[in-house]
N, C-alpha and C positions, 0 to 999 in steps of 0.2 A: 426248749426250742424247738421250732415247727423244722422239720425239713423233709426230705425226699431221696429215696435210698433206691436205685439203680444197679441193677446186678447186672452182668453180661458174662457172655460165656466166650472160650479164646477163639480170636481171631475177631469177632465184633468190635465194631469202632465206634464208642461213641462219641466221641470227641468235639464233631463238630456241633451236634446238638445239644453237650453240653454247654457248649461257649452261649447259643442263644438261652437257653436257660439262666445264665446268670446274665445276660442285659436283659431279659424278661421280668425275674425272680430274685432280684439279687436279694430282697434281704430272706430266700429262702434257701439254704444251700442244700447241693447236690449230691450226695455220697453215690461213689463207686464201688461194688461192691462184685467186686470178681468171681466167678462160678463155674465149678467143671459143668460141662454140657448133663451128663445124668444127674445133677442137683439143681439143677435151676427151675425146674416146675416144684419142686418140694420146698426151696428157697422163697418160693410165693406163697407158698399153700401156710407152710409156718409163720408168714407175715414178716420175715427175716430181710424182703424187701419189699418195694410198693410195686414194682416193674422190674419187667426183666427183659431183654435181648438174649434171643436163644435161637435155638435152630429147629428149624421143622425135620419132621412132622413133631405138633405138641400136643401132649395129651390133653384134653380139651374140657374136661370135667371138671366144673366148677370155674373154668378163666375164661374171659377174653383172649382174645389172638388175633392182632393184625399181623398180615405180610408184610415186608419194608423191601424187600431185593433179593432175589436170587443171586449166587456165585456162580464164576466159571470152574469147572472141576481138573483137576490137575493132575500129576503123574512126578511124583518129586525121585529122581533120579541122577547118581556121581557124575559130575561135570564130566567125565571122560567113556559114560554108558555110550553106547550106539546110537540108544534115540535121543540122545543131545543136537543130533548130528538134524533134526527136524525141525520143523516149525509147531508138528502138530500132532498126533497123535490118535487113534483109535483103541478101541478096548481087542482088535482082533492081533494090534501089534505087540498085546500086551502077554498072549497066547504061551508065550517058550519062557516068563518071567515069574520069577515067585513075588506076589504078591501079597504083602503083609496087608493084615487088617488087625488095626487094634482094637480090645475092650470101648474105645469111647470114639469108634467110629461114627462118624456124621451121618455116611452118606449110606442110604437104603439100596441095597445091592438085589436084585430078582436071581441074581449068580456072580459070584464073585468073578472077574476074568483073568488069565494066568493059571498059576500052579500056585497051589495053597501054601504054607508057610510050613514048618512042625508044631510050632506053637503060635499063642496069638499074644502078641506086646501088650501090654497092659496099657498102655496110655499113648497116644499121636507123639511126644518128645521121645521116648522108646522105640518106637518103629522107626522116625527118622535118626537115629543113633546106627540101626541097625541097615538102614539103606548107606549111610556113611560107611558102611564095614563090610558092604558090597553084600549083604547078606537078604535081597530084595529089591524091589520097587513100593512105594506108598501110593495111592489115590488118593486125594482128601479135596475140600474146597482151596481153591487160592488164598484166602485170607489164611488158614493154617502153614501154607506153604509158607509165606511171606513171614508170619509168626516165627517160625522155626528156622530162616534162611541161616544157610551156615555158606563157607566161602567154596566149599569142596562138594554144594550139592548144584543143581539148578531145577526148574520144571517145567514140563511141559503141556499144552490145552490137550485134553484126552476129552473129542470132539460129541462122541455118541455114550459116555458114561453118565449116568444120574447126578443130576444137579442138588445140591443143598442150599436153603432160603434162610435166612433170619428174620425173625418176626419178635413184636414186641407182645409182651403179653401180661395180664393184671387179672384180680377176682374179680368174678364177673358182681359181686355186692359192691364192690369196693371204688364203684367209679366216681372217685373226688374231683372236686376244682383244679386239685394241682395233676391228678391224672390226665385232667381233662387237658389243662395248659401243657402236659409233655405230648397226648395224641395231638396235639394241632401243632407240636414243633416239629416231631418227624414226618407231621403229612404235608411240611409247606406251608402252615395257614401264616398270612403277615398278623402282627399284633394286635393291630383293628380288626381282624375279621373272630365271628365269635358261631359258634356252631349251632344252625338255626336260628340265628337273631332275625325276631320280627320286628320292624318299624313301630317306634311309638305310636300312639293317634295323630299328633302334631306332626311329627315326620311326613307320618302318610299323607295328610294333608296338604302338606308343603311338597311333595310330591306329584303328586295330581293335579296341582296348580299349575306346575315348572313348564309341562309340555303345551298348555294352555296358552301361558304369559307366551311361551319360546313361540306359538304358533300366530300369536298376533302381534309380536315383535318382529316376524320374518315378514309380514303381509304387506302388501307396496297400500301406501296409500289412496283413499278414493276420489276419482280425477274426478272433478270440477263441473264437467258435463255431464255427468252423470244425474245430474242432481236437476232443479229448475232451469226451466230456457233461461239464459243470460238476458236480463236487461239492456237495452242499449239507452244511453241518455236522449233525455228526450229533447228533442229540436226546438230551436228556438226561433219562434213566431217573427214572422215578417210583418 
């Protein structure tokens, strides 16, 4: 049975597109495949998925990639941390903090703010545990802060931090009809719209006739006085 396999990295939220797919392609199941951020492009190249929602930057060798949205960057902190008293912070406000940098970090830093930790945690989930233990703070895309939510932690926007964006990626030589359908869904196309659709000749002729017909329909009728002079009734001879 034909299906469409969509991989997605932690924090990506394909649910709304999955619902639309089900409405438009009920006969083709959409299979969701969770994948680590570092493994997403490899999964596409090995054809383990038809497409993937992954984080930029994307290794574009042999792949297409459509940017979808950019996320707010936040710092994850303990609820009783001094930073929690602010609505938002800058990287300068993190200068005295131990800023954790997990190996699966999705933010490209020109220079990591704050003080470096003794060692890098393996994963974002591991870094969250260290934040909860009071061993540092963590700067991540907002969706990852929500994904790893804990009651004892909170987060605040970092106004000048680099941002992470999510893209849809697939193999360059495999833009199938199903792939085009999914591209249309994520781009918000309606069910009746098609990419680059040209009207058939008969449709084109009808479309060309419509303006002329509409013009004549809206034109006022010619005044009778504009024609030949109106003759009066012949006078009766007396």
